[in-house]
C-alpha positions as CSV (number, residue, x, y, z in Angstrom):
1,X,-2.3,13.1,0.6
2,X,-0.7,12.4,-3.0
3,X,-3.1,11.6,-5.6
4,X,-0.7,8.7,-7.0
5,X,0.9,6.3,-4.9
6,X,4.6,5.0,-6.0
7,X,5.2,1.6,-5.0
8,X,8.0,-0.5,-5.1
9,X,7.5,-4.3,-6.1
10,X,9.9,-6.8,-5.8
11,X,9.1,-9.9,-7.8
12,X,10.6,-12.3,-10.7
13,X,9.1,-10.8,-13.8
14,X,6.1,-12.6,-15.4
15,X,3.2,-12.2,-17.9
16,X,0.4,-12.5,-15.0
17,X,2.5,-10.2,-12.7
18,X,2.5,-7.4,-15.3
19,X,-1.3,-8.1,-15.8
20,X,-1.9,-7.4,-12.2
21,X,0.5,-4.3,-11.9
22,X,-1.6,-3.0,-14.9
23,X,-4.9,-3.3,-12.7
24,X,-3.2,-1.4,-9.8
25,X,-1.9,1.5,-12.0
26,X,-5.6,2.0,-13.2
27,X,-6.7,2.9,-9.6
28,X,-3.9,5.3,-8.9
29,X,-0.6,3.5,-8.3
30,X,2.9,4.1,-9.9
31,X,4.7,0.8,-9.8
32,X,8.2,0.3,-10.0
33,X,9.6,-3.3,-10.4
34,X,12.8,-5.0,-9.2
35,X,13.6,-8.6,-9.8
36,X,16.0,-9.1,-7.1
37,X,17.5,-7.3,-3.7
38,X,20.4,-5.4,-5.4
39,X,18.0,-3.9,-8.1
40,X,15.5,-2.9,-5.1
41,X,18.2,-1.3,-3.1
42,X,19.2,1.0,-6.3
43,X,15.8,1.9,-6.3
44,X,15.7,3.1,-3.0
45,X,18.7,5.1,-3.4
46,X,18.0,6.6,-6.3
47,X,14.0,7.5,-5.8
48,X,14.4,8.4,-2.2
49,X,11.3,10.5,-0.9
50,X,9.5,10.1,-4.1
51,X,8.9,6.4,-3.2
52,X,5.8,5.8,-0.8
53,X,6.2,2.1,0.2
54,X,7.4,-1.5,-0.8
55,X,5.4,-4.4,-1.6
56,X,6.9,-7.7,-0.3
57,X,5.4,-10.8,-1.2
58,X,6.0,-13.5,1.4
59,X,5.0,-16.4,-0.9
60,X,7.6,-15.3,-3.5
61,X,9.8,-18.4,-4.7
62,X,12.5,-15.9,-5.7
63,X,13.5,-14.8,-2.5
64,X,13.0,-15.1,1.5
65,X,10.4,-12.4,2.3
66,X,11.5,-12.2,6.0
67,X,15.1,-11.5,5.2
68,X,14.1,-9.1,2.7
69,X,12.3,-7.0,4.8
70,X,15.5,-7.0,7.6
71,X,17.5,-5.9,4.5
72,X,15.3,-3.0,3.6
73,X,15.3,-2.2,7.4
74,X,18.7,-1.9,7.6
75,X,18.7,0.9,4.7
76,X,15.5,3.0,5.3
77,X,14.0,2.8,8.7
78,X,10.9,4.6,7.8
79,X,9.7,3.3,4.6
80,X,6.4,1.8,4.8
81,X,6.5,-2.0,3.9
82,X,3.4,-3.7,3.1
83,X,3.8,-7.9,3.2
84,X,1.3,-10.1,1.6
85,X,0.9,-13.7,1.8
86,X,-1.9,-16.2,0.6
87,X,-1.7,-18.0,4.0
88,X,-3.7,-16.2,6.9
89,X,-1.3,-17.6,9.6
90,X,-1.5,-15.4,12.9
91,X,2.5,-16.6,13.1
92,X,3.3,-15.7,9.7
93,X,1.8,-12.1,10.3
94,X,3.7,-11.6,13.7
95,X,6.9,-12.6,12.1
96,X,6.4,-10.1,9.5
97,X,5.8,-7.2,11.5
98,X,8.4,-8.2,14.2
99,X,11.1,-8.2,11.1
100,X,9.8,-4.7,10.3
101,X,6.6,-4.8,8.1
102,X,4.3,-1.8,8.5
103,X,1.3,-3.8,7.3
104,X,0.1,-7.5,6.7
105,X,-2.5,-8.3,4.0
106,X,-3.6,-11.6,3.0
107,X,-4.3,-12.2,-0.4
108,X,-6.3,-12.0,-2.4
109,X,-7.4,-9.0,-1.7
110,X,-9.7,-6.4,-3.9
111,X,-7.5,-3.6,-5.7
112,X,-10.0,-0.9,-4.1
113,X,-9.6,-2.5,-0.6
114,X,-6.0,-2.6,-1.0
115,X,-5.8,0.8,-2.1
116,X,-7.9,1.8,1.1
117,X,-5.6,-0.2,3.7
118,X,-2.5,1.6,2.0
119,X,-3.9,5.1,2.2
120,X,-4.7,4.5,5.7
121,X,-1.4,3.3,6.2
122,X,0.4,6.5,4.8
123,X,-1.8,8.6,6.5
124,X,-0.9,6.9,10.1
125,X,2.9,7.2,8.9
126,X,2.1,10.8,8.2
127,X,0.6,11.6,11.5
128,X,3.4,9.6,13.4
129,X,6.2,11.1,11.7
130,X,8.3,13.1,14.6
131,X,8.5,17.0,14.3
132,X,11.3,18.5,14.9
133,X,11.8,22.0,16.5
134,X,14.4,23.7,14.5
135,X,16.8,22.2,11.9
136,X,18.2,19.3,14.0
137,X,17.5,16.6,11.5
138,X,16.1,13.1,12.4
139,X,17.8,9.9,12.9
140,X,16.1,6.5,12.1
141,X,17.4,3.8,14.4
142,X,16.9,0.0,13.5
143,X,17.5,-2.9,16.0
144,X,16.4,-6.3,15.5
145,X,13.7,-5.7,13.1
146,X,12.3,-2.7,14.9
147,X,12.7,0.8,13.9
148,X,11.9,4.4,14.9
149,X,12.5,7.9,13.6
150,X,13.7,10.4,16.6
151,X,14.6,14.0,16.4
152,X,18.0,14.8,16.8
153,X,18.9,16.8,19.8
154,X,22.8,16.8,19.4
155,X,25.6,15.4,17.5
156,X,29.2,15.1,16.8
157,X,31.6,13.2,14.7
158,X,31.7,10.8,17.6
159,X,28.1,10.0,18.2
160,X,24.6,11.4,18.4
161,X,22.0,12.1,21.3
162,X,18.4,12.0,19.8
163,X,14.8,12.5,21.9
164,X,12.5,9.1,22.7
165,X,9.1,10.6,22.2
166,X,6.6,8.3,23.9
167,X,7.0,4.6,25.3
168,X,9.7,2.6,23.2
169,X,10.9,-0.3,25.6
170,X,12.6,-1.9,22.9
171,X,15.1,1.0,22.5
172,X,15.9,0.8,26.3
173,X,16.4,-3.0,25.8
174,X,18.8,-2.0,23.0
175,X,21.4,-0.7,25.9
176,X,25.2,-1.5,24.8
177,X,23.9,-2.9,21.7
178,X,24.8,-2.1,17.6
179,X,22.3,-0.4,15.9
180,X,21.8,0.7,12.5
181,X,21.3,4.2,11.5
182,X,20.2,6.5,8.9
183,X,20.9,10.2,9.6
184,X,19.1,13.0,7.7
185,X,20.2,16.4,8.1
186,X,18.8,19.6,6.4
187,X,20.7,20.2,3.1
188,X,22.9,16.8,3.8
189,X,22.3,13.6,1.6
190,X,21.2,10.9,4.2
191,X,24.0,9.0,6.1
192,X,23.9,5.2,6.7
193,X,25.8,4.6,9.7
194,X,26.3,2.1,12.4
195,X,26.4,2.9,16.2
196,X,26.3,1.4,19.9
197,X,23.8,2.7,22.4
198,X,25.8,4.0,25.2
199,X,22.9,6.0,27.0
200,X,19.3,5.9,27.4
201,X,17.4,8.2,29.6
202,X,13.6,7.3,30.0
203,X,11.2,10.2,29.8
204,X,9.9,11.3,33.6
205,X,7.9,14.1,35.1
206,X,7.3,15.6,31.6
207,X,11.0,15.7,30.5
208,X,11.2,13.7,27.4
209,X,13.8,10.9,27.3
210,X,16.8,10.5,25.1
211,X,19.2,7.9,23.5
212,X,23.0,8.4,23.3
213,X,24.6,6.3,20.5
214,X,28.3,6.4,19.5
215,X,29.5,5.9,16.0
216,X,31.5,2.9,15.0
217,X,33.8,2.3,12.1
218,X,32.5,6.0,10.5
219,X,34.2,5.9,7.2
220,X,36.4,9.3,7.0
221,X,34.2,10.6,3.7
222,X,31.0,10.5,6.3
223,X,33.1,12.0,9.2
224,X,34.3,14.8,6.7
225,X,30.6,15.5,5.5
226,X,29.4,15.7,9.1
227,X,32.2,17.7,10.4
228,X,31.4,20.4,7.7
229,X,27.7,20.3,8.0
230,X,28.3,21.1,11.6
231,X,30.6,24.2,11.0
232,X,28.3,25.3,8.7
233,X,25.2,25.2,11.0
234,X,27.3,26.2,14.2
235,X,26.6,23.0,16.0
236,X,29.0,22.6,18.6
237,X,31.4,19.2,18.8
238,X,30.8,18.4,22.4
239,X,33.2,15.0,21.5
240,X,32.7,11.3,22.7
241,X,32.2,12.2,26.5
242,X,28.8,13.6,26.0
243,X,27.3,10.3,24.8
244,X,28.3,8.2,27.8
């Protein structure tokens, strides 16, 4: 695991906040700060895999923490999100996790304890990350505050078919619904897309399940990038029929 953890915080700038961040830097955190969503979104795009997690303060007066978590999940389904609050409310914790937070922590919490909880979270995320056989890439699917990373089994400019590993009932419930996608293919920058779930196959008798998604309103530039990537990597374009 990395010695230094790169954390993005979204908070109104204040002298007290900067003092707190200085304390976290002293125990092994690199801090990038944003004062609003647009600035945070720019950091997400620019930092990419260099960013380890995002800290969301549910008590902040400058933004709605729950809405912010949903916005983050709409852009990146995999980045760990730590939600914090001075309120130890089971309802608050449940809502934060439902919206897509990876971990809820009650404040105040000693910095060393925070570091330990975050390191445990990052190790869990690393172990749970899907392993892909070959160079098929990974697709991140986001639906109603929940997300999953799945290995790509097949794709075309019309849609994608990904493998479902383990029980994930929310994916079954997403049938015929619109979902957000972040497609990561080897040698290609991530593509943020939208699609409709048109096929869900549950795992049975040792055969893994899968989910078929038809792309909706794909920009021409993204379609060209995907088509070029498939030709260069000898992927067969099976057309829309494969995803029904």
